[in-house]
N, C-alpha and C positions, 0 to 999 in steps of 0.2 A: 352706246352702252352695250357691253358685251354680255350675251346671254349666258347663264350658268351652264356648265357642262353637265350632261346627263351621265350618270353612272350606269353602265350596262353590266348587269349581273351575268355571270357566266351561265350559259345554257348547259344542262346536263344531257348528253346524247347517249341515252341508254338504248336497250334493244327495242323499245317502243317509240323512240323519237321520230323515225321516218314515217311510221304508220300514223301516229297522232298528228304530225305536221301535214300529212296528205289529207287526212279527214278535215282538218281545220282550213285547208286551202280549197275545200269544196268537194273533195272526193268522198261524198257521204256513203257511196256504195262500199267503201272499205270498212265502215263501222262494224259490220258483222264479223270481220276478221278479228277485230279487237274483242268482241263478245266471245268468240270461239276461243281466243287465247286465254281468257280469264274466267269464263263462266263456271267451270268445275271447281276451280280454286275458291271462287267467291261463294259457291254453294257450300263447300266444306266449312269455310269460315263462318258463314251465316248459320249453318246448322248447329255448330258448336256454341254459337251465341244464343240462338232462338230455341233450340231443343225440339223444334217441330218442323217436319219436312215442308209442309204447306207454307209456314211462315218464312222458312229459308228460301223457298222458291220465289215468294212475293218480294222478299228483301233483295234478291239478285235482280229481279226485274226492275224494281224501283231504283236500285243502284245504277243500273245501266241507263235508265231514263234520265236520272240526274246527271250522269256522265255526259250523255248526249246533249243535254240542256246547257251544261256549264263548261264543256270541253274548250270552248273558245276562250275562256278565261284562264286556261292553264298556261303558265308562263315558262315552262321547261326549266325552272330553277331548282327542281327536285326530280327524282325519278318518278315517272308516270305511275308506276306501281304503288309508290308511297301515297301519291295523291288519290289514286283509285281506292286504296284501303281506307283512307281518311273519309271519303264519301261513303264507303260501305259501312264503316264503323258508326258513323252518324246515323245512317239509315237503319242499322241494326238496333241501335239504342231506342230509336223512335218506335220501331216495330215491336221490340221486346216489351216496352212499357204498355203497349196495347194488347199484348198476348195474354191468353188465358193461363199461360205458364208463368207469368210474372208474379213473384211473391208480393204479398201485401207489405211485408217489411223484410228487407234483406239483412242477413247476418253481417255484423261488422267485425272484420278480422282484427281491427284495432283492439277490441276487447280481449281477444285471445292471444295476440302477438303484439305486445307493445313495441314501439319504435326501437328502443334500445335492445330488445330481445331479437327483433326481426333483423337487425343489422349485424348480428353476430354470425358470421359465416360458419363458425365451428359447430353450430347447432343443426346444420343441414347435412344430411347424409350425402355421400358421394353421388348416388343415383339421382338425387333431387337437384343437384347442381348441373347435371348434364341436360342438354336439349332433350325434350321428351320423345322426339321422333327416333332417337337412338335406342330407346328402351322398349319401343312398341313391338308387341307380338299380337297375334290375333286375339288371344285371351286378355292380355293386358290392355289392349286398346279399348275394349269395352269398359273395363274397370276405371281407366283413366278418364274416359269420356263421361262416365257416371259421376266421378268426383268433380270434374270440371263443371258439369251442369249445376252442381250445388254451390259453386263459388259465387260470391256477390259479383254483380256485373262489372264493376270497375277493375276488379282483380282478374276476372275471367278474360276481359279484353286484353290486359297486359300479358297474361301467360299464353294466351292463344297466339297473339301477334309475335311475341318474343320466342317462345319455345316450340310452337307448332308451325307457324308460318315462316319463322326464321329471320325476322327483322332484327336489326341491331337495337341496342338500347336507345341510341340517338334517333333512329328511324321510328321506333315505337313512340318515343316522346314527341316527335314531330307529327305523327299520325293522330295522336290523342291530345295534342296541344298541352303536354305536361313537361315538367323539367326532367332531366336525366335522373336526378336524385329521387324524384317521386316515383318514376318508373322502377328504379332499383328496389325501393322499399316495398312497393306493391308486388313486384315479382317475387321478392324474397318471402313475403308473407303468404303469397299464393302457393309457393313451393313447400313451405312449412305445413300449410293446410293439407296439401295433397300428400305429403309425407305421412301425416297423421291418419288421413283417410285410407291410405294404401298400406299402412304398417302391417296389418294382419296378413295381407297377400304376400308381402316380401318375407315375413317371418316364416310363413308356411313353405315358401320356396327354399 
């Protein structure tokens, strides 16, 4: 009886491929190189999610502990960075819910931006459709971060990953285990919310 053929999924050889493969082959002394490559980016991401520097530092440490623990299970079928941020997002959610900054009840943007309204791109001003990093100045950065902090967690995750970290819609969906359509709706509602929060600033400008 002939054994069934195994389907080998294509490995994605991104910039981290060789380093991750070296660590998984037993070169554990290379792990600090991986930490150095991503620790500042993960801190920035965690701070935008947690709002507290100590919580952000703890989240980065816990993320790398989880990466070290589960790196052997990484199958190279996606970019390592996408997998890393999936671990970080999960760690952030857990940390956020234990934080003193976590609200007792989060605002639901569904109440303010119904699905049919949120999906109308004509209602979003041009600046809100651009990646936020193209809009940032030192003054505006603080105002946008303030507004992002007030977003409900599920919307904040999407807008930070998509507009700040620069992941594509498909990558954001993969990281958060959502459909592309769900990511687009959440992103659009988050942008509408930020537009309303920042309206006064842009009118004055």
